[in-house]
C-alpha positions as CSV (number, residue, x, y, z in Angstrom):
1,M,-8.0,50.8,-12.7
2,S,-10.7,53.5,-13.9
3,T,-13.2,55.2,-11.5
4,V,-16.7,54.1,-12.6
5,I,-18.7,55.6,-9.7
6,R,-18.0,59.3,-8.4
7,V,-20.3,60.7,-5.6
8,E,-19.3,64.3,-5.2
9,H,-21.2,66.1,-1.9
10,V,-24.3,64.2,-2.2
11,S,-27.3,64.8,0.0
12,K,-30.9,63.7,-0.2
13,Q,-33.8,65.7,1.8
14,Y,-37.4,64.5,2.0
15,R,-40.5,66.1,3.6
16,L,-42.2,64.0,6.0
17,G,-45.7,62.9,5.3
18,L,-45.9,65.1,2.1
19,V,-45.4,65.3,-1.6
20,G,-43.8,68.7,-2.3
21,S,-43.3,71.5,0.4
22,G,-47.2,71.3,1.4
23,T,-48.0,74.8,0.0
24,M,-48.5,75.9,-3.3
25,R,-46.4,79.2,-2.3
26,D,-43.4,77.2,-0.8
27,D,-43.3,75.1,-4.1
28,L,-43.2,78.3,-6.4
29,E,-40.5,79.8,-4.2
30,S,-38.5,76.6,-4.3
31,W,-38.8,76.6,-8.3
32,W,-38.4,80.6,-8.4
33,H,-34.9,80.1,-6.7
34,R,-33.8,77.0,-8.8
35,V,-34.6,78.6,-12.1
36,R,-32.4,81.8,-11.2
37,G,-29.7,79.5,-10.0
38,K,-29.9,80.2,-6.3
39,E,-30.1,78.0,-3.5
40,D,-33.8,76.5,-2.5
41,P,-34.5,77.9,0.9
42,T,-35.9,74.7,2.0
43,L,-32.4,73.3,2.2
44,K,-31.7,75.3,5.1
45,L,-34.3,73.3,7.0
46,G,-34.1,69.8,8.1
47,E,-32.5,67.5,10.8
48,A,-30.5,64.3,10.6
49,N,-32.3,61.0,9.9
50,D,-32.1,59.8,13.4
51,R,-35.2,57.5,14.0
52,S,-34.8,57.0,17.5
53,T,-35.5,60.9,18.5
54,V,-38.5,62.9,17.9
55,G,-37.6,65.7,15.4
56,N,-38.6,69.5,15.5
57,S,-38.6,69.6,11.6
58,D,-40.7,68.2,8.7
59,Y,-37.7,68.0,6.7
60,V,-35.1,65.1,7.0
61,W,-31.8,64.5,5.5
62,A,-31.8,60.9,4.5
63,L,-28.2,61.5,3.2
64,R,-25.8,64.5,4.1
65,D,-22.5,65.3,2.0
66,I,-21.7,62.0,0.7
67,N,-18.3,61.5,-1.0
68,F,-16.6,58.6,-2.3
69,E,-15.1,56.9,-5.5
70,V,-15.7,53.4,-6.8
71,Q,-13.2,51.7,-9.1
72,Q,-13.8,49.2,-11.9
73,G,-13.6,45.8,-10.5
74,E,-14.5,46.8,-6.9
75,V,-16.4,44.9,-4.8
76,L,-18.0,47.5,-2.2
77,G,-20.1,46.7,0.9
78,I,-22.2,49.5,2.2
79,I,-23.3,48.8,5.8
80,G,-24.9,50.6,8.6
81,K,-28.0,50.2,11.1
82,N,-31.7,50.6,9.5
83,G,-32.5,54.1,8.5
84,A,-28.8,54.8,8.0
85,G,-29.3,55.5,4.1
86,K,-28.1,52.8,2.6
87,S,-31.0,52.0,0.4
88,T,-31.5,55.7,-0.4
89,L,-27.9,55.8,-1.5
90,L,-28.4,52.9,-3.8
91,K,-31.5,54.3,-5.3
92,L,-29.4,57.4,-6.3
93,L,-26.8,55.5,-7.8
94,S,-29.5,53.6,-9.7
95,R,-31.2,56.9,-10.8
96,V,-34.4,55.7,-9.1
97,T,-34.6,59.1,-7.7
98,A,-32.1,62.1,-8.0
99,P,-30.0,63.9,-5.2
100,T,-31.3,67.0,-3.6
101,I,-27.7,68.4,-3.7
102,G,-24.5,67.0,-5.2
103,N,-23.3,64.9,-8.6
104,I,-23.2,61.4,-9.0
105,K,-21.3,60.2,-12.2
106,V,-21.5,56.7,-13.4
107,K,-19.6,55.2,-16.1
108,G,-21.1,51.9,-17.4
109,R,-24.3,50.1,-17.7
110,I,-26.2,49.2,-14.1
111,A,-28.2,46.5,-13.2
112,S,-30.0,47.0,-9.6
113,L,-31.8,44.7,-7.6
114,L,-33.1,47.0,-4.7
115,E,-36.2,45.1,-3.6
116,V,-38.2,42.0,-4.6
117,G,-39.6,42.6,-8.1
118,T,-37.7,45.7,-9.1
119,G,-38.4,46.2,-13.0
120,F,-40.8,43.2,-13.2
121,H,-44.2,43.7,-14.6
122,P,-46.6,41.4,-12.7
123,E,-48.6,40.4,-15.6
124,L,-45.9,39.1,-17.8
125,T,-44.5,35.8,-17.7
126,G,-40.9,34.9,-16.3
127,R,-39.7,34.7,-20.0
128,E,-41.1,38.1,-21.0
129,N,-39.9,39.8,-18.0
130,I,-36.2,38.7,-18.8
131,F,-36.5,40.1,-22.3
132,L,-37.9,43.2,-21.0
133,N,-35.4,43.6,-18.3
134,G,-32.7,43.0,-20.9
135,A,-34.0,45.7,-23.2
136,I,-34.4,48.1,-20.6
137,M,-30.7,47.8,-19.9
138,G,-30.0,48.3,-23.6
139,M,-29.2,44.9,-24.6
140,K,-30.1,43.3,-28.2
141,K,-32.6,40.5,-28.3
142,H,-30.1,37.8,-29.4
143,E,-27.8,38.9,-26.5
144,I,-30.5,38.0,-23.9
145,A,-31.7,34.8,-25.7
146,R,-28.0,33.5,-25.4
147,K,-28.3,33.9,-21.7
148,L,-31.7,32.8,-21.4
149,D,-31.0,29.3,-20.5
150,E,-28.3,30.2,-17.9
151,I,-30.7,32.6,-16.3
152,V,-33.7,30.1,-16.0
153,D,-31.3,27.3,-14.7
154,F,-29.6,29.7,-12.3
155,A,-33.0,30.7,-10.6
156,G,-34.5,27.4,-10.7
157,V,-37.8,28.5,-12.3
158,E,-38.1,26.5,-15.4
159,R,-41.2,25.0,-14.6
160,Y,-43.0,28.4,-14.0
161,L,-41.3,30.3,-17.0
162,E,-44.4,30.8,-18.9
163,T,-46.5,31.8,-15.8
164,P,-47.2,35.4,-14.9
165,V,-44.8,36.6,-12.2
166,K,-47.6,37.7,-10.1
167,R,-48.1,34.0,-9.1
168,Y,-44.6,33.5,-8.0
169,S,-43.7,33.3,-4.3
170,S,-41.2,36.1,-3.1
171,G,-38.5,33.6,-3.1
172,M,-39.1,32.7,-6.8
173,Y,-39.5,36.4,-7.4
174,V,-36.2,37.4,-6.2
175,R,-34.3,34.2,-7.5
176,L,-35.4,35.3,-11.0
177,A,-34.5,38.9,-10.4
178,F,-31.1,38.1,-9.3
179,A,-30.4,35.9,-12.2
180,V,-31.3,38.6,-14.4
181,A,-29.4,41.2,-12.7
182,A,-26.2,39.1,-12.5
183,H,-26.3,37.3,-16.0
184,L,-27.1,40.0,-18.4
185,E,-23.6,41.5,-18.4
186,P,-24.0,44.9,-16.5
187,E,-20.7,46.8,-15.8
188,I,-22.1,47.7,-12.4
189,L,-24.3,45.3,-10.2
190,I,-26.0,46.8,-7.1
191,V,-27.6,44.4,-4.7
192,D,-29.7,45.5,-1.6
193,E,-30.7,43.4,1.2
194,V,-33.1,41.2,-0.9
195,L,-30.9,38.4,-1.0
196,A,-32.4,37.4,2.5
197,V,-35.5,36.4,1.1
198,G,-33.9,33.3,-0.7
199,D,-32.8,30.3,1.2
200,A,-29.7,29.5,2.4
201,E,-28.8,27.4,-0.7
202,F,-29.8,30.3,-3.1
203,Q,-27.8,32.7,-0.7
204,K,-24.6,30.7,-1.2
205,K,-25.2,30.5,-5.2
206,A,-25.9,34.3,-5.1
207,L,-22.8,35.3,-3.3
208,G,-20.8,32.7,-5.3
209,K,-22.1,34.3,-8.5
210,M,-21.2,38.2,-7.5
211,K,-17.6,36.8,-6.7
212,D,-17.4,35.6,-10.3
213,V,-19.1,38.7,-11.5
214,S,-16.4,40.8,-9.9
215,S,-13.2,38.6,-10.3
216,G,-14.1,36.6,-13.4
217,S,-15.1,39.7,-15.7
218,G,-13.9,42.8,-13.6
219,R,-17.3,44.1,-13.1
220,T,-18.1,46.1,-10.1
221,V,-20.4,45.1,-7.4
222,L,-22.0,47.3,-4.6
223,F,-23.4,45.0,-2.0
224,V,-25.7,46.0,1.0
225,S,-26.2,43.5,3.9
226,H,-26.8,43.1,7.4
227,N,-24.8,39.9,7.2
228,M,-21.5,41.0,8.4
229,A,-19.9,37.7,7.4
230,A,-21.2,38.0,4.0
231,V,-19.5,41.2,3.7
232,Q,-16.4,40.4,4.8
233,Q,-16.3,37.2,2.6
234,L,-17.3,39.0,-0.6
235,C,-16.1,42.6,-0.4
236,K,-12.8,44.2,-0.2
237,S,-13.6,47.5,0.7
238,G,-16.4,49.1,2.7
239,I,-18.4,52.2,3.6
240,L,-20.2,52.4,7.1
241,L,-23.1,55.0,7.1
242,A,-24.9,56.7,10.2
243,D,-27.7,58.7,10.3
244,G,-27.1,59.6,6.8
245,Q,-23.7,60.5,6.6
246,V,-20.5,58.3,6.1
247,N,-19.1,57.1,9.6
248,H,-16.0,55.5,7.8
249,I,-14.4,54.3,4.6
250,G,-11.8,51.6,4.8
251,T,-11.4,47.8,4.0
252,A,-14.2,45.7,4.5
253,D,-13.0,44.2,7.8
254,E,-12.3,47.8,9.2
255,V,-16.0,49.0,8.5
256,V,-17.3,45.7,10.1
257,E,-15.2,46.2,13.0
258,R,-16.2,49.9,13.6
259,Y,-19.9,49.0,12.9
260,L,-19.7,46.0,15.4
261,R,-18.1,48.4,18.1
262,I,-21.2,50.8,17.4
263,K,-23.4,47.8,18.3
264,D,-21.4,47.1,21.4
265,A,-22.3,50.4,23.0
266,E,-26.3,49.5,22.4
267,I,-25.9,46.1,24.8
268,Q,-29.1,45.8,27.2
269,Q,-28.8,42.7,29.0
270,C,-32.2,43.0,31.0
271,I,-35.8,44.3,30.4
272,A,-38.4,44.2,32.9
273,F,-42.0,45.5,33.3
274,E,-44.4,45.6,36.1
275,T,-47.5,45.0,34.2
276,P,-48.5,43.2,31.1
277,D,-49.9,46.3,29.5
278,A,-46.5,48.0,29.6
279,A,-44.7,44.9,28.2
280,P,-43.7,44.4,24.7
281,G,-46.0,41.9,22.9
282,N,-49.5,41.7,21.6
283,E,-52.9,40.3,22.5
284,N,-51.6,36.8,22.5
285,A,-48.6,37.1,24.5
286,R,-46.3,39.8,26.3
287,V,-43.0,39.4,27.5
288,M,-42.7,40.9,31.2
289,R,-39.0,40.0,31.5
290,A,-35.9,39.1,29.6
291,E,-32.7,38.8,31.1
292,A,-29.1,37.5,30.9
293,S,-27.3,36.6,33.9
294,P,-24.9,37.1,35.9
295,Q,-24.3,40.8,35.1
296,H,-20.5,40.4,34.1
297,I,-20.4,37.3,32.1
298,T,-17.2,35.5,31.3
299,V,-16.2,32.4,29.1
300,E,-16.0,30.3,32.4
301,D,-19.5,31.5,33.5
302,E,-22.9,29.5,33.5
303,I,-25.6,31.9,31.3
304,H,-29.1,31.9,32.7
305,L,-31.5,33.1,30.3
306,T,-34.8,34.1,32.1
307,F,-37.9,34.8,30.4
308,T,-41.4,35.7,31.9
309,L,-44.1,35.9,29.8
310,H,-48.0,36.8,30.1
311,N,-50.6,34.6,28.4
312,G,-53.2,36.6,26.8
313,S,-54.3,33.8,24.6
314,N,-56.7,30.8,24.9
315,E,-53.8,28.4,24.9
316,H,-52.9,26.6,27.9
317,R,-49.3,25.3,26.7
318,I,-47.1,27.9,24.9
319,R,-43.6,27.2,23.3
320,V,-41.0,29.5,24.3
321,I,-38.2,29.3,21.7
322,Y,-35.0,31.6,21.2
323,D,-32.2,31.9,18.7
324,L,-28.6,32.9,20.1
325,V,-27.3,35.3,17.3
326,N,-23.8,36.6,17.4
327,M,-22.4,40.1,16.1
328,H,-22.5,38.8,12.5
329,E,-26.3,38.0,12.7
330,Q,-25.5,34.4,12.4
331,I,-27.6,31.7,14.5
332,V,-25.1,30.1,16.8
333,F,-28.0,27.6,18.1
334,G,-31.6,27.6,19.0
335,S,-33.4,26.2,22.0
336,G,-37.0,25.8,23.2
337,T,-39.3,24.6,25.6
338,L,-43.2,24.1,26.4
339,V,-44.5,25.8,29.5
340,E,-47.9,25.3,31.1
341,V,-49.8,28.7,31.7
342,A,-53.6,29.5,32.3
343,S,-54.8,32.0,30.0
344,G,-54.5,35.7,31.8
345,R,-51.4,34.4,33.9
346,A,-47.7,34.7,33.8
347,V,-45.0,32.1,33.8
348,T,-41.4,32.3,34.2
349,T,-38.9,29.8,32.4
350,V,-35.1,29.9,32.7
351,C,-32.6,28.2,30.3
352,T,-29.0,27.5,31.1
353,I,-26.1,27.6,28.8
354,P,-23.1,25.9,30.2
355,G,-19.9,27.7,31.0
356,K,-16.8,27.3,29.0
357,F,-18.8,27.0,25.9
358,L,-19.5,30.2,24.1
359,N,-16.3,32.3,23.0
360,D,-15.8,35.9,24.0
361,S,-18.0,38.0,22.0
362,I,-21.3,40.1,21.7
363,Y,-24.6,38.0,21.4
364,S,-28.4,38.7,21.2
365,I,-31.5,36.6,21.6
366,N,-34.3,36.5,19.1
367,L,-37.2,35.4,21.2
368,Y,-40.2,33.5,19.7
369,L,-43.6,32.3,21.3
370,A,-46.0,29.8,19.6
371,T,-48.7,27.5,20.4
372,E,-48.0,23.9,21.0
373,D,-48.7,23.0,17.4
374,M,-46.2,26.0,16.2
375,R,-48.7,28.5,15.3
376,P,-46.9,32.0,16.2
377,L,-48.1,34.2,18.7
378,Y,-45.4,36.9,19.1
379,E,-41.5,37.3,18.1
380,H,-39.1,40.1,19.4
381,L,-35.8,40.1,17.5
382,H,-32.8,41.1,19.6
383,I,-34.9,41.4,22.8
384,I,-31.8,41.6,25.0
385,S,-28.0,41.2,24.4
386,F,-25.0,40.6,26.3
387,E,-21.3,40.2,26.2
388,V,-19.0,37.2,26.9
389,T,-15.7,38.4,28.0
390,D,-12.5,36.5,28.2
391,V,-10.4,35.6,31.4
392,K,-6.9,34.9,31.9
393,R,-5.8,31.5,30.8
394,G,-3.4,29.1,32.3
395,F,-1.3,28.9,29.1
396,A,1.2,31.0,27.1
397,Y,-1.2,31.9,24.3
398,T,-2.7,35.0,24.9
399,G,-4.4,36.0,21.6
400,K,-8.3,35.3,20.5
401,I,-9.2,32.0,20.2
402,N,-11.0,31.4,16.9
403,G,-14.7,30.1,16.8
404,V,-18.2,31.0,17.8
405,V,-17.9,28.5,20.7
406,R,-14.7,27.4,22.8
407,P,-15.8,24.3,24.9
408,E,-13.4,22.6,27.1
409,L,-12.6,19.3,25.4
410,K,-10.9,16.2,26.7
411,W,-7.5,15.6,25.2
412,V,-5.6,12.2,25.7
413,T,-2.0,11.7,24.4
414,V,-1.4,7.9,23.4
415,D,2.2,6.7,23.3
């Protein structure tokens, strides 16, 4: 296999809040150093891109000293927390922007899907945008026309093909954009998290198409996603980014496992606030307490999820709804209740998950508050998280039991 992407000591620096250095003097100094072949003095400034802390510098390194290679036909997953530098890296690879330091060598034609509507002109119709994108990629008109029916059928937008794309919904936009990128035969396909905009059926089709693109024709795919199950399903290798730097390069399973271990260290089983003003929320509702108990949860234990909310709206009945999410960002199940609470008052409600139900793993809670007729009041993703640990079992097998849930089921042997 030949190398189609080589990234060598690539760094990308941004100055917060400004275009340029902020002063003509600094801009001229940077330019003068560059034309003389000397190092830009601003490159000695800057901090890592850790968004959780307040920095002391106006310069931030979104990426710092990135090195890796991608082989032809490889499906590479790029993962990491928000702000890790994933999208910046893809923009550099797509030549949307240039690296501050380092070199990127790409062999082959690239199709990029970095955000909804990338490369689309809002005033042009769906058909016109298909031909425009194909022309940008260097394809001949007859080559694009040969793929047109396949693109339109995959995207499911035949009825709106002659409609300007500015009138498309976000789901229609991303379906057509992905169909164009995947079907116009690029040697390299780069896909960011935009597939999350589509519905479940489309996401399944898109993942299937990316598999076909890589395995059927030997084209290369770079895939960024927060869906760890999709990364493991689609990718053979992966890169984990953290604070703008490479944390690990290895198989997809290895980088996902390391990413999940990093997430494990961020478990927060309880949040509590004395007053509504200090609690997360808005003018409609605030969450004064969210807790998973007991403190140390095993697969045998009942789990009690406690939510105390303050009602700031004029509603007197509020729906408290949550999704239980696993480490792979998959929803295990959802549940909800309707509580009576006067305006300006607080109420506590408790939901019990039975013991011997969840498997040992890390889980988090996505909390949603709504009116009785399901108008949203407030949502808080990953408001708390908790770990369910295994206990010694009374039989010989000591490995991990497969599955999200592990209920204790009744077995009967019939003669």
